[in-house]
N, C-alpha and C positions, 0 to 999 in steps of 0.2 A: 024708236031708237033701237038699233040692232046690237045684240051682245055677241062679241066675237072673242076668240082666244088666239093669242099670238105670243111668240118668244122674242124677247129683246135683250141685248147685251149692253150693260152700262159699266163704265169704268170710273171709279171714284176713289178718293183717298180720305181716310179718316183715322183719327188717333184712338186706339183702343187701350183702355187702362187695364193692362194685364197685371196679374199679381206681382210680377217681377218689377214692373214700372212703378207700381204703388209702393213697393218696398224701397226702391231707390229714392223716391221722393221723400219717404218717411225718414230714411237715414240721413238725408241731406240737411234736415232741420234739427236733428238731434244734437244735444251737447255732447261733450266727450264722456261725461259720466253716464248719461243715458245710453250712449252708443256702446260703452263697455258692458253695461248691463244687458243690452240686447244681444251682443255677441256671445256673452256667457250663456244666455238662454239657448242660443242656436248651437253652441258647442255641446250642451247637454242633450239637445234634441236630435242633432244630426250626427250619426256615427262616422261619417266620412269627412268631418271637419276636424282639423288638428291645429293647435297653436304652432306658430312658426318657430317659437322658442323651444318646443318640446323636442328632445333628441338632438344629436349633433347636426349642425348645419352642413349642407353639402358644399364642397369647395367651389369657389367662383371660377368660372372659365378664365384662363389667362393668368391665374395667380397660383403660386405653389401652395400645396396643402400644408396646413399648420402641423408642425412636428410636436408630438405629445410624448412626454416621458411618463410611462406607465409601467407598473410592475405586475406581472401575472405569474401563475403557477408554472407556465412553460419556461419563462425566463429564469425562475428559481431553480427548476430542474436542470437546465443547461448550465447554470452557474455551479450547481452542485456536482455535475459531471466533470466540469473542468477542474474544480477543486479536488475532486476525487482522483483524477488522473495525475495531478501533481503530487499527491500524497500516497500514491499507490505503493511506493517502495517502503515507506514507514508504516503503512497500515497493515501489512501482512502479519507481522508479529502480534499486533493488537487483536486482529480478527481471530487468530488461532487461540489466543488466551481467552477471548470472549466465548468462543465455542466450548472450550474446556470447562469454563465456569458454569455455563448453562447446562452442560451435560452432567454436572456433578450431582450426586445423590445427597440431599440434605438430611435424610432420615425421616423418622416418623414425627408426629406432633409433639410427643413427650420428649423425644431427644432434642428437638428444636427449642422447647421451653427450658430444658435443663441447660442447653448451651447459652441461651440468652438470659437465663436466671429470672424470667418473668413470663407471664401469659401472653399468648399471641394477640388477645384482644387489646392488650395495652400497647402493642407495637403497631398492629394493623387494626386500628379502631374503626375505620370506615372502609366502605367498599370503594373501588377505584373511581366509579362514576360519581359517588357522593363527594369524594375528596376533590375531584376535578371541579365540581360545581361550587364547592366551598372556596376553593382557591380562586376561582373566577370572581366570586363575590367580594373576596377580601383584597383582590388585586387593586392597586392604585390606578386611577384614571390615566389613560395614556395620552389623551388629548386635552387641550385647555378647555374646550367647550364642554367636556364631561363634568368639569367642576362647577358648571352653571354660569360661566362668564364667557365673554368674547362672542364673536360673530360665528355664524354657521352657514354653510352652503346648502344645508338641507332645506328642501322646499317647505317642510312641515314646521320649520322654526318660525315662530310668530313673536315678534318683539312686543306686540300689544298685550300678550298674555302676562307680561311682567309689570304692566301699568296698573296702578291702583284705581279702583272705580271711584268716580267722583260722588261726593255726598250731595244728594239733591235736597231741595228745600222741603219737600214732602217728607222725606226720611228724617231730616233734622227735627221737624215739628212733631213727627210721630214718636220719636224718642223722648221728647219732653212731655208729650201727652201721656205716655205710660207712667210717668212719675207724678204728674200733676193731679191725676184723677184715679180714684180707686173704684168708683161705681161703674159697672158695665154700661149703664144707660148714659152717663156723662161721657164715657170714652167713645160710645157710638156716635153721640152728637158731635164730639170734638173731631173724630175721624171724618165725619161727613163734611164738616166745615173746612177741614184741611184739604180735602179733595177738591173743594171749590176755589182754593187759592191759586191764582195765576203765577206765572214765572216772576213777576215783579213783586209779589207778596201781597196782593190786594184781593179782597173778597168782592163779590158782586154787590152793588149798592142796595139791592132789595133782597132781604133774607126772609121775607114773609112766607115763602113757600117751603122753607126749610122745616119749620115747625109742623106744617101740614103733612109733609112727606114722611117725616120721622114719627108723627103721631105723638109729639111731645109738647108740653106747654111752652108758650112763647117766652115766659120768664126763665125757664130752664135753658133755652137756647141762648138768651141774652147773658145769663150767668156764665155759661161755658165760653161764650165769645169774649167776655171781659177777662177771663183767665188766659185765653189764647193770645190776646193782645199784649200780654206781659211776657210772652215767649221771646226767645232770641231768634233772629236779630230784632232790635227795637224798631217798632213801627210796622211789624208784620200783622197780617189779618185786619188791616184797616179797610174801610169801605170807600174812602176818597182821600185826596191828597191832604186836606186840612186835618182829618183825623189821624193820618199817618204822622204828620209833623207834630200834632198835639201829643201823641203817644211818646215820641222821642223827647219832646221837651219836658214831659212829666218824668221821664227816666232821669233827665239831667236836673230836675227840680228847678226849671226855669219857666214853668207855665203859670205866670202871674196874670192878672186881669189885662194888663197892657199887651202882653204877648198873645193872649187869647183874642183880643180885638184884632191884632195884626193877622193871626192865622185865619180868622173868619172872613177876612177881606183880602184874600190872595189875588183877587182880580185887580184890585187897585195896585198891588205890588207889581203885577205883571205889566201894568200900564205905566209904571214908575210915577204914579201920582202920589208923591211923597207928602205934599201939603195936606191932602185929604187923610192920609194915614196918620199924620202927626196930630190932626184934630181928633180923629177917632180914638187914638191910643192915649191922648192926653200927655204927650211927652214933648221934649224939645228936639231940635235938629240932631244934637249929639246922641241922644238916647235912641232915636229912630234909626240912626246909622248903625248903632251897636246891635239893635234888634234885627235889622236886615242882615247884618253879618252873621248872627247866630242862625238865622233861617238858612242862609246859604251853606253853612257847614253841616246841615242835616242831610240825610240820605232820602231822596224822594222815592227810590225804588229799592228797598232793602232786600228783596228776594233775589236780586241779580248777583248777590255775592256767592250764590251757590250754583254749581254747574247744572244745566238742564240738558243741553245737547251740544255735541262737539261741532265746532264751526269748521266747515269744509273750505279749504283753501282753493281759491280760484286759480285754475291752471290755464295758461294761454294756449291757444291753438296754433298761433302763428308768431314767429319771431321776426323782427325787423332790426337789422344791424347796419351800421355804416359800412359802405364798401370801400375798397382801396382806391377806386377811381373817383371818389366824391359822390357816388350814387348810394343806393340802398339795396341791401341784400335781403330778400324775403325767403324764408324757409319755414316748412311745417315743423311743428313739435312732434317728433317721432314717438315720444313717450305717450301721447294721447291717441295714437293710431293703433287700433287692434290689428295684430298680425295673425292671419289664419291662412291655412293651406288646405287644398283638397287632397285627400289621401288616395291617390290613384292606385297605388300598390294594393291597398286593402280591398278596393273595389274589384281589381282584377282577380284577386284570390277568391273573393266571394262569388264572382261570376262563374267560376269553374265548379263550384260546389252547390250552388242554389239550383233547385229543381222546380219549386212551386212558383206558379205565375204571380201569386200575391207578393211573395218575397222579392221576386225580380222587379215588379213595378214599384215596390216600396224603395228599394235601393236605387232604382233609376231616378225616382223623384228626389231622393236625398242627394244624388250626384248633381242633378240640375239645380237644386236649391243652393248647394254648396258653391257651385260654379258661379251662379248669379250673385251670391253674397260677396264672393271675392271680387268680382267685377264691380259691384256696386260700391264697395269700400274703396277700391282704387279710383273709380270715377269721382267719388265724393272728395277724396284727397286732392285730386287734380283740379276740381272745380273750386274748392276753397283756396287753393294756391293761386289760381287764375284771378279770382275776385280780389283777393288780398293784394296781389301785385298791381292790379289796376287802381285800387284805392290808394296805394302808396304813390303811384305815378300821378294821380290827380291831386293828392294832398301833400306834395313834396315840400311846400312852404311850411306846413305845420311841423314836419319832422325836422326841418332846418332851423326855423325861427320861433316857433311856438304857436300858441292858440290864436294869437292876434292875426295870424296869416292863414287861418283855416278858410277854405273856399266853399262857396255854396255847391252842394252836390246832391243829386237825387239818384234813385235806382235806375232810371231810364238811361242816364248818361253812362253808367257803368255797364248796363246790359247791352247798349249799342256798341260800346267799345270792344267787348269780348264776344259779341254776337250770341247773346243768350237772352232768354225772356226775363222780364222784370220779376216775375214770381220766383224764378230760380235764384236770382240775386237776393231776393227778400228771404228765401229759406236759408241761403248760405250765411247771411249776416245775422241770423237769429241764434242767440245763445253761443256766439263765438267771440273770442277775445284775442287781442293783438298786443304783444309785449313790445314796446318801443323804448327809445332812449329817453322819452318824456313820461313814461309810465305805462300802465296796462289799461287799455280801453276796449270797450265793446265795439264790434265792427259797425254797429248802427250809429255810434257816436260821430263818425265821419260824414254822415248824411244829414245835412242841415238845410233849413230853408234859406232863401236869399232875401236880402233887404236892399232896396234900391239905393243908389248913390245920390247924394244931393247935387253933385255937379255933373251928373249924367255919365259917370265913369263906370268902372267895373263894380258889380254888386258885391255886397258884403255878406258874410256868413252870419247866421243868427247866433251861433255859438261864439263867434268873435265879438259880436256886439254885446252879448252877455258878459264876456270877459272885460270889455271896455267899461261897461257900467259898473262892474264890481271894482275895477281899479279906481274909478272916479270916487266911489263911495268910501273905499278904504283910505283914500288920500285926503278926505275932507277933515276939517278941524272942528272941534266942539262949538266954536263960536260962529262958524259959517257952514252949517249943514245944508247940503244940496237938496232942493226939492226936485220933484219929477220934471217940472217945467225947466228948471235950470239944467238938469241933465240932458233934456231934449235940445236945448240951445247949444250946449257944448258938443253934443254928438253931431249936430248939423254943422257946427263950425269945423268938425273933423271930417266932414264929407259923408255923413250917414243920415239919410232921410228917414226919420222914424217918428211915429206918433206918440203922444203922451201915454195913451192907454197901453201901448206896446211896452213902453218902459216900465209901467206899473206891473204888467203881466210878467215880464222877465224878472223884475225885482222880487215879486212874490214867489216866483218859481225857485229863486235862489235863497228863499227864506230870509230876506232882508227886510226889516221893518220900515215903516214910513219915516219921513223926515221928522215928524213930530216925535215919534217914539225914539228915533235915534238921538235926537237932541236931548231928550230926557235921560236916556241911558248914559250918554257921554258926560252930561253935566253931573249926574249922580256918581258916576265912577270918578270924575275929577274931584267932586266934593268929598267923597269917601277917602280918596288918596291924600287929600290935604288934612283931613281930620283924623286920620288913622294914628299918627304918633301921639296925639293928645288924648285919645279915647282908650278905654279899657273895657273888655267885656264883663269884668267883675265889678265895675263901678256901680254903686247904688243909684237907683233912680226912683222917681216918684211913680209908683205903680197904680195909683188910683185912676180909673178911667174917667173920662169926661162924662 
């Protein structure tokens, strides 16, 4: 086999993942909060990037420039000249008298003091500069905002600076800890346990490692824990739900043997097994109803009364409004779109003064990155608007009639309609929200699986089927609770071909209990409503357990 050398030309096309393309893909799937944070980092890093709101906006072509009423020193001098010209005739005598007074000899210091009948330090006690500074401090505020109230156009004005800080649960417990214990060792154990409390007010179930890590005896940890469980709010520092409810009942002096048996069998209460609870507690139907009512009035998560973190309000990326012609008008939320510009003027000035090759290459890269970022942001906005418009077109029945008319839709249908790849549509719909006349929904909400029709007609959306199941369950009566098989029969009668396991899966996804559990709940609620007027929470009962 002979080895030879030769030259060949081949023409091929390939997609190269450049840094700019990777950046555009990254921006496409960011939420509006993450995008704002990313743009802020780029503004700090790139000197050629400016916010579009910084400085006066240039006038738009074809529109007149906005007239502004401003006062400057030049305007004041011209006004003074005009006023001086009008009063020239009356000002000659005054100017001559003023010059005569200024040229007058006042005499020596002794003569002046004799004339004024006091010392000069009593008349001119301060230097002119000190007097001016003091007068400026004593002057009344000239603007309403200087009094500490009202709005301000200053960018440094921060309204959040006037908001009081929220008291956290850890701070509230630490304040009580400083009063409850005087020993440093007990305070150290108490602070360690407080640091383990979660936002709901619970401690971990196992505290065996606490004594080992602190190097303290277990009985000291238990003693400190018993004191912490008496802190405000009642029920805090419990290790489980039963202990939390028991602490609150002890505070109310309602923790008798019958209530203890009820608290220790909360699993039966969750199943609404009232008959078993009545036997365990040794009470009648009326007493068990009162006891369950007391349990319901307790707080299972006492720590949530205190603020931990501020909830961020979800801001929609797209607005959908009814149009005048009966259609739908889709527009982007301009408040969530960062507005940045490339400062070409600054770059032109720098190009004239830069001499080093390293500096030139640095600012050239900054210009390219700034240009690519502006283009990527514009392309991102256009892509979101295009995808949202197609979703509204495909799901027009939902916006007009409601969830029951939601159609089956997948990423491929939208991608083919707008001539884009499915991955692009998937990135656009991630972490994006749409505000409609029926509420605010995530864009992925409109993409649902299809369920075949029983009569061979148009397929049904999975979300519409879930809505139908929920309507059937909400309309059932306590005496005729619908089982999953009955729901399947009614759905098939409505033209929806669905299996029983699918109904059970949708029901569990909506956190709807089974038919047995629903029957117990509704009968219990009905019995409690009928016996409520005759029962009283303070009525004495036989508290001896069985």
